[in-house]
KEMAR-832715 format. One record per residue (C-alpha): x, y, z; residue number from 1; residue in one letter. Coordinates in steps of 0.2 Angstrom, whole numbers, plus 5000, padded with zeros to 4 digits. Example, Ala and Ser with C-alpha at 12.3 -4.5 7.8 and 13.67 -1.06 7.14 Angstrom:
BEGIN
5062 | 4978 | 5039 | 1 | A
5068 | 4995 | 5036 | 2 | S
END
This chain:
BEGIN
4970 | 4960 | 4990 | 1 | M
4978 | 4971 | 4977 | 2 | A
4961 | 4980 | 4973 | 3 | I
4959 | 4984 | 4992 | 4 | L
4977 | 4991 | 4993 | 5 | A
4974 | 5002 | 4978 | 6 | V
4957 | 5008 | 4985 | 7 | L
4964 | 5012 | 5002 | 8 | I
4979 | 5021 | 4993 | 9 | G
4966 | 5032 | 4983 | 10 | I
4957 | 5035 | 5000 | 11 | Y
4974 | 5040 | 5008 | 12 | G
4979 | 5051 | 4993 | 13 | F
4962 | 5060 | 4994 | 14 | I
4963 | 5062 | 5013 | 15 | E
4981 | 5069 | 5010 | 16 | F
4974 | 5082 | 4997 | 17 | L
4960 | 5087 | 5009 | 18 | L
4972 | 5090 | 5023 | 19 | G
4983 | 5101 | 5011 | 20 | L
4967 | 5111 | 5006 | 21 | F
4962 | 5114 | 5024 | 22 | I
4980 | 5119 | 5028 | 23 | L
4981 | 5131 | 5014 | 24 | V
4963 | 5138 | 5017 | 25 | G
4967 | 5140 | 5036 | 26 | A
4983 | 5149 | 5032 | 27 | T
4974 | 5161 | 5021 | 28 | I
4961 | 5164 | 5035 | 29 | F
4975 | 5166 | 5048 | 30 | S
4983 | 5179 | 5037 | 31 | G
4968 | 5190 | 5038 | 32 | L
4969 | 5203 | 5052 | 33 | G
4953 | 5200 | 5062 | 34 | S
4954 | 5190 | 5078 | 35 | T
4940 | 5178 | 5074 | 36 | S
4948 | 5174 | 5057 | 37 | F
4965 | 5172 | 5066 | 38 | S
4958 | 5159 | 5079 | 39 | S
4949 | 5150 | 5065 | 40 | L
4964 | 5150 | 5055 | 41 | G
4975 | 5143 | 5069 | 42 | L
4962 | 5129 | 5072 | 43 | T
4961 | 5125 | 5054 | 44 | G
4980 | 5124 | 5052 | 45 | V
4981 | 5111 | 5066 | 46 | A
4966 | 5102 | 5059 | 47 | A
4974 | 5102 | 5042 | 48 | G
4991 | 5096 | 5048 | 49 | A
4982 | 5081 | 5057 | 50 | V
4972 | 5077 | 5042 | 51 | V
4987 | 5078 | 5031 | 52 | T
4997 | 5066 | 5043 | 53 | I
4983 | 5054 | 5043 | 54 | I
4982 | 5054 | 5024 | 55 | G
5001 | 5050 | 5024 | 56 | L
4999 | 5036 | 5036 | 57 | I
4985 | 5028 | 5026 | 58 | I
4996 | 5029 | 5011 | 59 | L
5009 | 5020 | 5020 | 60 | G
4997 | 5007 | 5026 | 61 | V
4991 | 5005 | 5008 | 62 | A
5009 | 5001 | 5002 | 63 | V
5011 | 4989 | 5017 | 64 | G
4994 | 4980 | 5012 | 65 | L
5000 | 4979 | 4994 | 66 | W
5016 | 4970 | 5000 | 67 | H
5005 | 4959 | 5012 | 68 | L
5014 | 4965 | 5028 | 69 | R
5007 | 4961 | 5045 | 70 | M
5010 | 4978 | 5052 | 71 | W
4999 | 4985 | 5039 | 72 | A
4985 | 4973 | 5043 | 73 | L
4986 | 4977 | 5061 | 74 | V
4986 | 4996 | 5058 | 75 | L
4971 | 4995 | 5046 | 76 | M
4961 | 4984 | 5058 | 77 | L
4964 | 4997 | 5072 | 78 | I
4959 | 5011 | 5060 | 79 | F
4943 | 5002 | 5055 | 80 | L
4939 | 4998 | 5073 | 81 | A
4941 | 5017 | 5077 | 82 | V
4931 | 5022 | 5062 | 83 | E
4917 | 5010 | 5067 | 84 | M
4917 | 5017 | 5085 | 85 | I
4917 | 5035 | 5079 | 86 | L
4903 | 5032 | 5066 | 87 | S
4893 | 5023 | 5080 | 88 | G
4895 | 5038 | 5092 | 89 | L
4890 | 5050 | 5078 | 90 | A
4872 | 5045 | 5077 | 91 | G
4859 | 5033 | 5083 | 92 | A
4858 | 5024 | 5066 | 93 | Y
4870 | 5013 | 5058 | 94 | V
4878 | 5023 | 5045 | 95 | S
4885 | 5019 | 5028 | 96 | F
4903 | 5022 | 5035 | 97 | T
4900 | 5009 | 5049 | 98 | F
4894 | 4996 | 5037 | 99 | I
4908 | 4998 | 5025 | 100 | I
4921 | 4998 | 5039 | 101 | A
4913 | 4982 | 5046 | 102 | L
4914 | 4973 | 5030 | 103 | I
4932 | 4978 | 5027 | 104 | L
4936 | 4973 | 5045 | 105 | F
4928 | 4956 | 5043 | 106 | I
4936 | 4954 | 5026 | 107 | Y
4954 | 4958 | 5033 | 108 | L
4951 | 4946 | 5047 | 109 | L
4946 | 4932 | 5035 | 110 | A
4962 | 4934 | 5024 | 111 | V
4974 | 4937 | 5038 | 112 | N
4983 | 4921 | 5034 | 113 | R
4990 | 4928 | 5018 | 114 | H
5000 | 4941 | 5028 | 115 | F
5018 | 4939 | 5034 | 116 | R
END
């Protein structure tokens, strides 16, 4: 379970950094005077903020999984279910993301008795 928590923590950290990069890049675009760059910048700032917040939530869930908290298990199961739905809607074929999310979902359901 510790390995899973560490891997999810690494994923959350990467997601957090990605959100910060989007946020900084969008801020630079919005600083340019053109109207098209300005609207792209504002959309990017919103997207960067959302991705950064999701990254922080995933980091928090990783800490909860490390300590075997039930709320972290529930949040991760919800996240994985949404991930499977979104990857299923993205294309007609079963994607790598869908398979990994399904394996993690089944694994977390199998080990749920360890959480308190």
